[in-house]
N, CA, C and O atoms as a Tinker XYZ file with bonds, in Angstrom:
   444  protein
     1  N     -8.113000 -110.670000   13.341000    73     2
     2  CA    -6.096000 -110.594000   13.437000    64     1     3
     3  C     -6.685000 -111.558000   14.574000    63     2     4     5
     4  O     -7.551000 -111.017000   15.261000    81     3
     5  N     -6.297000 -113.229000   14.985000    73     3     6
     6  CA    -5.986000 -113.748000   15.765000    64     5     7
     7  C     -5.505000 -113.613000   17.023000    63     6     8     9
     8  O     -4.287000 -113.673000   17.194000    81     7
     9  N     -6.303000 -113.427000   18.011000    73     7    10
    10  CA    -5.547000 -112.923000   19.296000    64     9    11
    11  C     -4.493000 -114.301000   19.689000    63    10    12    13
    12  O     -4.681000 -115.503000   19.505000    81    11
    13  N     -3.246000 -113.514000   20.345000    73    11    14
    14  CA    -2.541000 -114.087000   21.029000    64    13    15
    15  C     -2.691000 -115.351000   21.843000    63    14    16    17
    16  O     -3.345000 -115.303000   22.885000    81    15
    17  N     -2.176000 -116.390000   21.474000    73    15    18
    18  CA    -3.199000 -117.692000   22.232000    64    17    19
    19  C     -1.903000 -118.463000   23.116000    63    18    20    21
    20  O     -1.111000 -119.136000   22.456000    81    19
    21  N     -1.707000 -118.348000   24.643000    73    19    22
    22  CA    -0.693000 -118.872000   25.308000    64    21    23
    23  C     -1.142000 -120.017000   25.618000    63    22    24    25
    24  O     -2.298000 -120.120000   26.029000    81    23
    25  N     -0.388000 -121.022000   25.494000    73    23    26
    26  CA    -0.499000 -122.901000   25.881000    64    25    27
    27  C     -0.138000 -123.014000   27.442000    63    26    28    29
    28  O      0.638000 -122.146000   27.843000    81    27
    29  N     -0.375000 -123.512000   27.939000    73    27    30
    30  CA     0.270000 -123.896000   29.460000    64    29    31
    31  C     -0.363000 -125.579000   29.671000    63    30    32    33
    32  O     -1.410000 -126.079000   29.259000    81    31
    33  N      0.791000 -126.176000   30.511000    73    31    34
    34  CA     0.125000 -127.266000   31.084000    64    33    35
    35  C      0.705000 -127.573000   32.377000    63    34    36    37
    36  O      1.902000 -127.367000   32.575000    81    35
    37  N     -0.100000 -128.077000   33.321000    73    35    38
    38  CA     0.188000 -127.894000   34.583000    64    37    39
    39  C     -0.540000 -129.059000   35.475000    63    38    40    41
    40  O     -1.771000 -129.091000   35.472000    81    39
    41  N      0.200000 -130.015000   36.238000    73    39    42
    42  CA    -0.174000 -131.679000   36.715000    64    41    43
    43  C     -1.513000 -130.863000   37.940000    63    42    44    45
    44  O     -2.399000 -131.564000   38.430000    81    43
    45  N     -1.395000 -129.299000   38.254000    73    43    46
    46  CA    -1.940000 -129.251000   39.471000    64    45    47
    47  C     -3.138000 -128.529000   38.907000    63    46    48    49
    48  O     -2.952000 -127.476000   38.296000    81    47
    49  N     -4.250000 -128.974000   39.053000    73    47    50
    50  CA    -5.423000 -128.241000   38.978000    64    49    51
    51  C     -5.851000 -127.264000   38.867000    63    50    52    53
    52  O     -6.427000 -126.945000   37.827000    81    51
    53  N     -5.728000 -126.491000   39.844000    73    51    54
    54  CA    -6.253000 -125.164000   40.257000    64    53    55
    55  C     -5.284000 -123.743000   40.327000    63    54    56    57
    56  O     -5.315000 -122.627000   40.845000    81    55
    57  N     -4.384000 -124.592000   39.422000    73    55    58
    58  CA    -3.197000 -123.495000   38.692000    64    57    59
    59  C     -3.942000 -122.850000   37.938000    63    58    60    61
    60  O     -5.040000 -123.301000   37.612000    81    59
    61  N     -3.503000 -121.701000   37.524000    73    59    62
    62  CA    -4.031000 -120.636000   36.766000    64    61    63
    63  C     -3.048000 -119.814000   36.195000    63    62    64    65
    64  O     -2.544000 -119.042000   37.010000    81    63
    65  N     -2.757000 -119.762000   35.419000    73    63    66
    66  CA    -1.649000 -118.380000   34.212000    64    65    67
    67  C     -2.249000 -117.158000   34.812000    63    66    68    69
    68  O     -3.397000 -116.762000   35.013000    81    67
    69  N     -0.650000 -116.560000   35.092000    73    67    70
    70  CA    -1.105000 -115.164000   35.024000    64    69    71
    71  C     -1.109000 -114.196000   34.155000    63    70    72    73
    72  O     -0.282000 -113.284000   34.175000    81    71
    73  N     -2.143000 -114.317000   33.219000    73    71    74
    74  CA    -2.328000 -113.175000   31.998000    64    73    75
    75  C     -2.203000 -111.786000   31.826000    63    74    76    77
    76  O     -3.039000 -111.262000   32.562000    81    75
    77  N     -1.562000 -110.929000   31.207000    73    75    78
    78  CA    -1.877000 -109.690000   31.195000    64    77    79
    79  C     -2.824000 -109.831000   30.736000    63    78    80    81
    80  O     -3.225000 -110.728000   29.995000    81    79
    81  N     -3.665000 -108.283000   31.419000    73    79    82
    82  CA    -4.734000 -107.559000   31.604000    64    81    83
    83  C     -4.941000 -106.668000   30.275000    63    82    84    85
    84  O     -4.048000 -105.832000   30.135000    81    83
    85  N     -5.746000 -106.670000   29.457000    73    83    86
    86  CA    -5.788000 -105.691000   28.300000    64    85    87
    87  C     -6.099000 -104.114000   29.140000    63    86    88    89
    88  O     -6.758000 -103.832000   30.140000    81    87
    89  N     -5.360000 -103.387000   28.283000    73    87    90
    90  CA    -5.665000 -101.764000   29.010000    64    89    91
    91  C     -6.766000 -101.217000   28.019000    63    90    92    93
    92  O     -6.610000 -101.410000   26.814000    81    91
    93  N     -7.933000 -100.504000   28.510000    73    91    94
    94  CA    -8.634000  -99.885000   27.984000    64    93    95
    95  C     -8.090000  -98.427000   27.751000    63    94    96    97
    96  O     -8.007000  -97.751000   28.777000    81    95
    97  N     -7.835000  -98.032000   26.970000    73    95    98
    98  CA    -7.898000  -96.440000   26.601000    64    97    99
    99  C     -8.946000  -95.565000   26.888000    63    98   100   101
   100  O    -10.046000  -95.825000   26.401000    81    99
   101  N     -8.840000  -94.795000   27.434000    73    99   102
   102  CA    -9.516000  -93.351000   27.977000    64   101   103
   103  C     -9.706000  -92.916000   27.440000    63   102   104   105
   104  O     -8.706000  -92.302000   27.069000    81   103
   105  N    -11.148000  -92.474000   26.513000    73   103   106
   106  CA   -10.501000  -91.346000   25.237000    64   105   107
   107  C    -11.175000  -89.787000   25.965000    63   106   108   109
   108  O    -12.198000  -89.584000   26.620000    81   107
   109  N    -10.077000  -88.872000   25.496000    73   107   110
   110  CA    -9.992000  -87.532000   25.571000    64   109   111
   111  C    -10.922000  -86.926000   24.965000    63   110   112   113
   112  O    -11.333000  -87.166000   23.830000    81   111
   113  N    -11.469000  -85.719000   26.064000    73   111   114
   114  CA   -12.538000  -84.759000   25.569000    64   113   115
   115  C    -12.445000  -84.083000   24.108000    63   114   116   117
   116  O    -11.757000  -83.067000   24.207000    81   115
   117  N    -12.707000  -84.200000   23.336000    73   115   118
   118  CA   -12.899000  -83.529000   22.034000    64   117   119
   119  C    -12.102000  -82.142000   22.142000    63   118   120   121
   120  O    -11.988000  -81.691000   21.002000    81   119
   121  N    -11.620000  -81.457000   22.912000    73   119   122
   122  CA   -11.264000  -79.798000   23.132000    64   121   123
   123  C     -9.828000  -79.962000   23.358000    63   122   124   125
   124  O     -8.987000  -79.064000   23.400000    81   123
   125  N     -9.604000  -81.544000   23.535000    73   123   126
   126  CA    -7.759000  -81.408000   24.196000    64   125   127
   127  C     -7.005000  -82.138000   23.200000    63   126   128   129
   128  O     -5.822000  -81.836000   23.046000    81   127
   129  N     -7.640000  -83.262000   22.345000    73   127   130
   130  CA    -7.431000  -83.658000   20.708000    64   129   131
   131  C     -6.595000  -82.962000   20.069000    63   130   132   133
   132  O     -7.009000  -81.874000   19.669000    81   131
   133  N     -5.537000  -83.242000   19.843000    73   131   134
   134  CA    -4.661000  -83.193000   18.740000    64   133   135
   135  C     -4.486000  -84.015000   17.935000    63   134   136   137
   136  O     -3.863000  -85.075000   17.874000    81   135
   137  N     -5.442000  -83.112000   16.942000    73   135   138
   138  CA    -5.722000  -83.849000   15.397000    64   137   139
   139  C     -4.799000  -83.410000   14.554000    63   138   140   141
   140  O     -4.045000  -82.511000   14.928000    81   139
   141  N     -4.676000  -84.005000   13.157000    73   139   142
   142  CA    -3.777000  -83.634000   12.573000    64   141   143
   143  C     -4.240000  -84.500000   11.122000    63   142   144   145
   144  O     -3.930000  -85.665000   10.874000    81   143
   145  N     -4.982000  -83.679000   10.345000    73   143   146
   146  CA    -5.625000  -83.966000    9.164000    64   145   147
   147  C     -4.695000  -83.846000    7.297000    63   146   148   149
   148  O     -4.908000  -83.012000    6.417000    81   147
   149  N     -4.201000  -84.433000    7.292000    73   147   150
   150  CA    -3.193000  -84.844000    5.783000    64   149   151
   151  C     -3.921000  -85.587000    4.651000    63   150   152   153
   152  O     -4.905000  -86.285000    4.895000    81   151
   153  N     -3.604000  -85.485000    3.850000    73   151   154
   154  CA    -3.435000  -86.117000    2.134000    64   153   155
   155  C     -2.105000  -86.671000    2.551000    63   154   156   157
   156  O     -1.064000  -86.233000    3.040000    81   155
   157  N     -2.755000  -88.233000    2.006000    73   155   158
   158  CA    -1.526000  -89.334000    1.802000    64   157   159
   159  C     -1.466000  -89.917000    0.453000    63   158   160   161
   160  O     -2.562000  -90.294000    0.039000    81   159
   161  N     -0.422000  -90.097000   -0.374000    73   159   162
   162  CA    -0.735000  -90.722000   -1.990000    64   161   163
   163  C      0.317000  -91.995000   -1.515000    63   162   164   165
   164  O      0.507000  -92.884000   -2.345000    81   163
   165  N      0.957000  -92.078000   -0.267000    73   163   166
   166  CA     2.203000  -93.661000   -0.687000    64   165   167
   167  C      1.513000  -94.846000   -0.028000    63   166   168   169
   168  O      0.837000  -95.109000    0.966000    81   167
   169  N      2.179000  -95.576000   -1.392000    73   167   170
   170  CA     1.955000  -96.795000   -1.542000    64   169   171
   171  C      0.025000  -96.880000   -1.748000    63   170   172   173
   172  O     -0.621000  -97.595000   -0.982000    81   171
   173  N     -0.588000  -96.160000   -2.725000    73   171   174
   174  CA    -1.319000  -96.051000   -2.487000    64   173   175
   175  C     -1.981000  -95.798000   -4.511000    63   174   176   177
   176  O     -3.077000  -95.521000   -4.998000    81   175
   177  N     -0.977000  -96.009000   -4.940000    73   175   178
   178  CA    -1.061000  -96.213000   -6.723000    64   177   179
   179  C     -1.257000  -94.012000   -7.435000    63   178   180   181
   180  O     -1.360000  -93.454000   -8.527000    81   179
   181  N     -1.211000  -93.650000   -6.205000    73   179   182
   182  CA    -1.480000  -92.498000   -6.755000    64   181   183
   183  C     -2.768000  -91.712000   -6.101000    63   182   184   185
   184  O     -2.911000  -90.490000   -6.057000    81   183
   185  N     -3.550000  -92.583000   -5.671000    73   183   186
   186  CA    -4.822000  -92.119000   -5.210000    64   185   187
   187  C     -4.797000  -91.144000   -4.290000    63   186   188   189
   188  O     -3.643000  -91.130000   -3.860000    81   187
   189  N     -5.359000  -90.420000   -3.816000    73   187   190
   190  CA    -4.851000  -89.730000   -2.614000    64   189   191
   191  C     -6.383000  -90.000000   -1.543000    63   190   192   193
   192  O     -7.561000  -90.009000   -1.901000    81   191
   193  N     -5.932000  -90.150000   -0.483000    73   191   194
   194  CA    -6.863000  -90.393000    1.089000    64   193   195
   195  C     -6.779000  -88.790000    1.634000    63   194   196   197
   196  O     -6.429000  -87.812000    0.974000    81   195
   197  N     -7.036000  -88.815000    2.474000    73   195   198
   198  CA    -7.406000  -87.922000    2.952000    64   197   199
   199  C     -7.046000  -88.776000    5.059000    63   198   200   201
   200  O     -7.774000  -89.600000    5.613000    81   199
   201  N     -5.837000  -88.182000    5.606000    73   199   202
   202  CA    -5.778000  -89.167000    6.869000    64   201   203
   203  C     -5.441000  -88.253000    8.022000    63   202   204   205
   204  O     -4.701000  -87.273000    8.110000    81   203
   205  N     -6.398000  -89.027000    9.073000    73   203   206
   206  CA    -6.452000  -87.916000   10.343000    64   205   207
   207  C     -5.705000  -88.932000   11.408000    63   206   208   209
   208  O     -5.885000  -90.138000   11.575000    81   207
   209  N     -5.052000  -88.270000   11.886000    73   207   210
   210  CA    -4.016000  -88.902000   12.830000    64   209   211
   211  C     -4.162000  -87.925000   14.081000    63   210   212   213
   212  O     -4.892000  -86.934000   14.104000    81   211
   213  N     -3.209000  -88.443000   15.290000    73   211   214
   214  CA    -3.268000  -88.006000   16.410000    64   213   215
   215  C     -4.349000  -88.441000   17.466000    63   214   216   217
   216  O     -4.614000  -87.745000   18.446000    81   215
   217  N     -4.888000  -89.516000   17.219000    73   215   218
   218  CA    -6.584000  -89.469000   17.505000    64   217   219
   219  C     -6.308000  -90.521000   19.213000    63   218   220   221
   220  O     -6.102000  -91.728000   19.078000    81   219
   221  N     -6.344000  -89.812000   20.902000    73   219   222
   222  CA    -6.106000  -90.389000   21.468000    64   221   223
   223  C     -7.317000  -91.274000   22.422000    63   222   224   225
   224  O     -7.932000  -90.658000   23.292000    81   223
   225  N     -7.486000  -92.185000   22.269000    73   223   226
   226  CA    -8.587000  -93.603000   23.417000    64   225   227
   227  C     -8.832000  -94.546000   22.403000    63   226   228   229
   228  O     -8.253000  -94.785000   21.343000    81   227
   229  N     -9.955000  -95.099000   23.036000    73   227   230
   230  CA   -10.602000  -96.391000   22.682000    64   229   231
   231  C    -11.007000  -96.353000   20.834000    63   230   232   233
   232  O    -11.321000  -95.543000   19.961000    81   231
   233  N    -10.767000  -97.669000   20.998000    73   231   234
   234  CA   -10.589000  -98.211000   19.457000    64   233   235
   235  C    -12.473000  -97.408000   18.670000    63   234   236   237
   236  O    -12.688000  -96.534000   17.830000    81   235
   237  N    -13.536000  -98.418000   19.630000    73   235   238
   238  CA   -14.002000  -97.647000   19.216000    64   237   239
   239  C    -14.642000  -96.604000   19.221000    63   238   240   241
   240  O    -15.356000  -96.616000   18.219000    81   239
   241  N    -14.852000  -95.295000   20.048000    73   239   242
   242  CA   -14.542000  -94.199000   19.711000    64   241   243
   243  C    -14.405000  -93.869000   18.437000    63   242   244   245
   244  O    -15.260000  -93.311000   17.749000    81   243
   245  N    -12.893000  -94.342000   17.969000    73   243   246
   246  CA   -12.198000  -93.981000   16.995000    64   245   247
   247  C    -12.974000  -94.106000   15.503000    63   246   248   249
   248  O    -12.883000  -93.388000   14.507000    81   247
   249  N    -13.927000  -95.548000   15.812000    73   247   250
   250  CA   -14.645000  -96.070000   14.862000    64   249   251
   251  C    -15.860000  -94.986000   14.301000    63   250   252   253
   252  O    -16.299000  -94.713000   13.183000    81   251
   253  N    -16.116000  -94.585000   15.506000    73   251   254
   254  CA   -17.363000  -93.934000   15.726000    64   253   255
   255  C    -16.923000  -92.558000   14.526000    63   254   256   257
   256  O    -17.490000  -92.325000   13.458000    81   255
   257  N    -15.998000  -91.972000   15.009000    73   255   258
   258  CA   -15.316000  -90.828000   14.522000    64   257   259
   259  C    -15.424000  -90.997000   12.739000    63   258   260   261
   260  O    -15.817000  -90.367000   11.757000    81   259
   261  N    -14.891000  -92.082000   13.045000    73   259   262
   262  CA   -14.644000  -92.682000   11.419000    64   261   263
   263  C    -15.607000  -92.603000   10.457000    63   262   264   265
   264  O    -15.628000  -92.217000    9.289000    81   263
   265  N    -16.788000  -93.284000   11.596000    73   263   266
   266  CA   -18.402000  -93.407000   10.636000    64   265   267
   267  C    -18.999000  -92.093000   10.451000    63   266   268   269
   268  O    -19.812000  -92.056000    9.527000    81   267
   269  N    -18.750000  -90.631000   11.299000    73   267   270
   270  CA   -18.999000  -89.670000   11.103000    64   269   271
   271  C    -18.612000  -89.382000    9.897000    63   270   272   273
   272  O    -19.393000  -89.430000    8.947000    81   271
   273  N    -17.462000  -89.077000    9.790000    73   271   274
   274  CA   -16.315000  -88.588000    8.985000    64   273   275
   275  C    -17.042000  -89.125000    7.707000    63   274   276   277
   276  O    -17.446000  -88.399000    6.799000    81   275
   277  N    -17.171000  -90.632000    7.754000    73   275   278
   278  CA   -17.075000  -91.301000    5.889000    64   277   279
   279  C    -18.802000  -90.161000    5.129000    63   278   280   281
   280  O    -18.963000  -89.574000    4.059000    81   279
   281  N    -19.492000  -90.299000    6.055000    73   279   282
   282  CA   -20.873000  -90.316000    6.049000    64   281   283
   283  C    -20.857000  -88.848000    5.631000    63   282   284   285
   284  O    -21.279000  -88.651000    4.491000    81   283
   285  N    -20.462000  -87.787000    6.311000    73   283   286
   286  CA   -20.167000  -86.352000    5.800000    64   285   287
   287  C    -19.861000  -86.151000    4.897000    63   286   288   289
   288  O    -20.265000  -85.157000    4.294000    81   287
   289  N    -18.908000  -87.105000    4.331000    73   287   290
   290  CA   -17.828000  -86.760000    2.958000    64   289   291
   291  C    -18.480000  -87.244000    1.693000    63   290   292   293
   292  O    -18.273000  -86.716000    0.601000    81   291
   293  N    -19.536000  -88.602000    1.948000    73   291   294
   294  CA   -19.976000  -89.701000    0.924000    64   293   295
   295  C    -18.852000  -90.440000    0.248000    63   294   296   297
   296  O    -18.788000  -90.536000   -0.978000    81   295
   297  N    -18.056000  -90.908000    0.988000    73   295   298
   298  CA   -17.114000  -91.590000    0.497000    64   297   299
   299  C    -16.849000  -92.738000    1.208000    63   298   300   301
   300  O    -17.747000  -92.948000    2.023000    81   299
   301  N    -15.854000  -93.679000    1.230000    73   299   302
   302  CA   -15.636000  -95.348000    1.214000    64   301   303
   303  C    -14.523000  -94.544000    2.304000    63   302   304   305
   304  O    -14.336000  -93.337000    2.157000    81   303
   305  N    -13.939000  -95.171000    3.200000    73   303   306
   306  CA   -13.106000  -95.514000    3.930000    64   305   307
   307  C    -12.688000  -96.043000    5.130000    63   306   308   309
   308  O    -13.705000  -96.690000    5.381000    81   307
   309  N    -11.896000  -96.271000    6.133000    73   307   310
   310  CA   -11.377000  -97.258000    7.063000    64   309   311
   311  C    -10.787000  -96.953000    8.356000    63   310   312   313
   312  O    -10.069000  -95.963000    8.498000    81   311
   313  N    -11.043000  -97.722000    9.270000    73   311   314
   314  CA   -10.017000  -96.972000   10.290000    64   313   315
   315  C     -9.028000  -98.210000   11.189000    63   314   316   317
   316  O     -9.348000  -99.266000   11.735000    81   315
   317  N     -8.094000  -97.703000   11.075000    73   315   318
   318  CA    -6.867000  -99.177000   11.701000    64   317   319
   319  C     -5.419000  -98.262000   11.904000    63   318   320   321
   320  O     -5.255000  -97.196000   11.310000    81   319
   321  N     -4.523000  -98.778000   12.724000    73   319   322
   322  CA    -3.919000  -98.456000   13.306000    64   321   323
   323  C     -4.082000  -97.050000   14.078000    63   322   324   325
   324  O     -3.394000  -96.143000   13.609000    81   323
   325  N     -4.544000  -96.867000   14.715000    73   323   326
   326  CA    -5.081000  -95.458000   14.793000    64   325   327
   327  C     -5.086000  -94.148000   13.861000    63   326   328   329
   328  O     -4.577000  -93.064000   14.146000    81   327
   329  N     -5.717000  -94.459000   12.783000    73   327   330
   330  CA    -5.542000  -93.785000   12.012000    64   329   331
   331  C     -7.271000  -93.319000   10.980000    63   330   332   333
   332  O     -7.687000  -94.414000   10.599000    81   331
   333  N     -7.687000  -92.849000   10.771000    73   331   334
   334  CA    -8.830000  -92.722000   10.004000    64   333   335
   335  C     -8.483000  -92.298000    8.207000    63   334   336   337
   336  O     -7.985000  -91.232000    7.846000    81   335
   337  N     -8.872000  -93.367000    7.343000    73   335   338
   338  CA    -8.682000  -93.283000    6.572000    64   337   339
   339  C     -9.481000  -92.699000    5.302000    63   338   340   341
   340  O     -9.808000  -93.642000    4.580000    81   339
   341  N     -9.758000  -91.885000    4.964000    73   339   342
   342  CA   -10.584000  -91.145000    4.163000    64   341   343
   343  C    -10.956000  -91.271000    2.381000    63   342   344   345
   344  O     -9.998000  -90.733000    1.826000    81   343
   345  N    -11.621000  -91.598000    1.671000    73   343   346
   346  CA   -10.950000  -91.896000    0.043000    64   345   347
   347  C    -11.528000  -90.638000   -0.130000    63   346   348   349
   348  O    -12.641000  -90.185000    0.138000    81   347
   349  N    -10.372000  -90.110000   -0.713000    73   347   350
   350  CA    -9.760000  -88.858000   -1.532000    64   349   351
   351  C     -9.408000  -87.813000   -0.595000    63   350   352   353
   352  O     -9.119000  -87.825000    0.601000    81   351
   353  N     -9.546000  -86.607000   -1.758000    73   351   354
   354  CA    -9.183000  -85.152000   -0.855000    64   353   355
   355  C    -10.122000  -84.468000   -0.525000    63   354   356   357
   356  O    -10.757000  -83.728000   -1.277000    81   355
   357  N    -10.411000  -84.737000    1.255000    73   355   358
   358  CA   -11.659000  -83.893000    1.186000    64   357   359
   359  C    -10.789000  -83.604000    2.466000    63   358   360   361
   360  O    -10.942000  -84.507000    3.290000    81   359
   361  N     -9.864000  -82.555000    2.911000    73   359   362
   362  CA    -8.921000  -82.188000    3.730000    64   361   363
   363  C     -9.555000  -81.089000    4.457000    63   362   364   365
   364  O     -9.692000  -81.070000    5.681000    81   363
   365  N     -9.953000  -80.133000    3.614000    73   363   366
   366  CA   -10.330000  -78.760000    4.025000    64   365   367
   367  C    -11.968000  -79.015000    5.133000    63   366   368   369
   368  O    -12.128000  -78.799000    6.334000    81   367
   369  N    -13.204000  -79.687000    3.794000    73   367   370
   370  CA   -14.173000  -80.389000    4.635000    64   369   371
   371  C    -14.273000  -80.920000    6.059000    63   370   372   373
   372  O    -14.961000  -80.423000    6.950000    81   371
   373  N    -13.228000  -82.363000    6.187000    73   371   374
   374  CA   -12.845000  -82.908000    7.486000    64   373   375
   375  C    -12.556000  -82.512000    8.673000    63   374   376   377
   376  O    -12.727000  -83.014000    9.784000    81   375
   377  N    -11.683000  -80.687000    7.980000    73   375   378
   378  CA   -10.804000  -80.242000    9.454000    64   377   379
   379  C    -12.337000  -79.297000    9.698000    63   378   380   381
   380  O    -12.677000  -79.413000   10.875000    81   379
   381  N    -13.149000  -78.567000    9.031000    73   379   382
   382  CA   -14.584000  -78.060000    9.467000    64   381   383
   383  C    -15.524000  -78.773000   10.592000    63   382   384   385
   384  O    -16.027000  -78.365000   11.639000    81   383
   385  N    -15.538000  -80.332000    9.736000    73   383   386
   386  CA   -16.580000  -81.014000   10.228000    64   385   387
   387  C    -16.100000  -81.200000   11.586000    63   386   388   389
   388  O    -16.976000  -81.257000   12.449000    81   387
   389  N    -14.559000  -81.337000   12.057000    73   387   390
   390  CA   -13.963000  -81.920000   13.461000    64   389   391
   391  C    -14.290000  -80.364000   13.610000    63   390   392   393
   392  O    -15.489000  -80.093000   13.671000    81   391
   393  N    -13.515000  -79.463000   13.666000    73   391   394
   394  CA   -14.011000  -78.656000   14.675000    64   393   395
   395  C    -15.084000  -77.813000   14.729000    63   394   396   397
   396  O    -15.035000  -76.670000   15.184000    81   395
   397  N    -16.085000  -78.363000   14.263000    73   395   398
   398  CA   -18.223000  -78.301000   14.697000    64   397   399
   399  C    -18.494000  -78.951000   15.588000    63   398   400   401
   400  O    -19.475000  -78.819000   16.321000    81   399
   401  N    -17.221000  -80.156000   15.675000    73   399   402
   402  CA   -17.694000  -81.434000   16.756000    64   401   403
   403  C    -17.249000  -81.280000   17.689000    63   402   404   405
   404  O    -17.493000  -81.920000   18.712000    81   403
   405  N    -16.257000  -80.125000   17.529000    73   403   406
   406  CA   -15.587000  -79.757000   19.040000    64   405   407
   407  C    -13.957000  -79.879000   19.621000    63   406   408   409
   408  O    -13.268000  -79.554000   20.587000    81   407
   409  N    -13.849000  -80.790000   17.937000    73   407   410
   410  CA   -11.904000  -80.944000   18.105000    64   409   411
   411  C    -11.207000  -79.436000   17.948000    63   410   412   413
   412  O    -10.628000  -78.937000   16.984000    81   411
   413  N    -11.316000  -79.236000   18.455000    73   411   414
   414  CA   -10.727000  -77.576000   18.260000    64   413   415
   415  C     -8.839000  -77.327000   17.757000    63   414   416   417
   416  O     -8.307000  -76.359000   17.214000    81   415
   417  N     -8.302000  -78.523000   18.179000    73   415   418
   418  CA    -6.974000  -78.091000   18.051000    64   417   419
   419  C     -6.648000  -79.097000   17.361000    63   418   420   421
   420  O     -5.740000  -79.873000   17.661000    81   419
   421  N     -7.630000  -79.201000   16.001000    73   419   422
   422  CA    -7.424000  -79.116000   14.902000    64   421   423
   423  C     -6.694000  -79.142000   13.799000    63   422   424   425
   424  O     -7.372000  -78.370000   13.120000    81   423
   425  N     -5.535000  -79.556000   12.898000    73   423   426
   426  CA    -4.638000  -78.574000   12.499000    64   425   427
   427  C     -4.642000  -79.727000   10.420000    63   426   428   429
   428  O     -4.561000  -80.947000   10.276000    81   427
   429  N     -4.760000  -78.670000    9.333000    73   427   430
   430  CA    -3.942000  -79.719000    8.425000    64   429   431
   431  C     -2.379000  -79.604000    8.595000    63   430   432   433
   432  O     -1.731000  -78.669000    9.066000    81   431
   433  N     -1.764000  -81.334000    7.860000    73   431   434
   434  CA    -0.520000  -81.077000    7.946000    64   433   435
   435  C      0.145000  -81.724000    6.665000    63   434   436   437
   436  O     -0.349000  -82.522000    5.868000    81   435
   437  N      0.884000  -81.390000    6.681000    73   435   438
   438  CA     1.746000  -81.311000    4.993000    64   437   439
   439  C      1.513000  -80.601000    4.199000    63   438   440   441
   440  O      1.222000  -79.506000    4.682000    81   439
   441  N      1.451000  -80.639000    2.374000    73   439   442
   442  CA     1.569000  -79.557000    1.787000    64   441   443
   443  C      0.370000  -79.461000    1.438000    63   442   444
   444  O     -0.008000  -78.484000    0.790000    81   443
């Protein structure tokens, strides 16, 4: 995804624009995270994915969690928009993996 570019022009050679600083989210401790694990089929042509939502923290930590879950389940998936998508119905296995990893407030969501 391309970063937003802001073009400025000034006749003053020393002038610098006030650009907003990027926020870095601080990752909560696994015991404080409230993660929800659900099965989703919307916009996926009937194929099931296991969706993990509710993660609070840095994008890199979420990617590491997604990589861990994908390797333990032996399937593909992705991390985007603050959610982890794991291909297939692995809800029970993922809940157990997350609880063993220290995410004690993990809950199943949906049917």
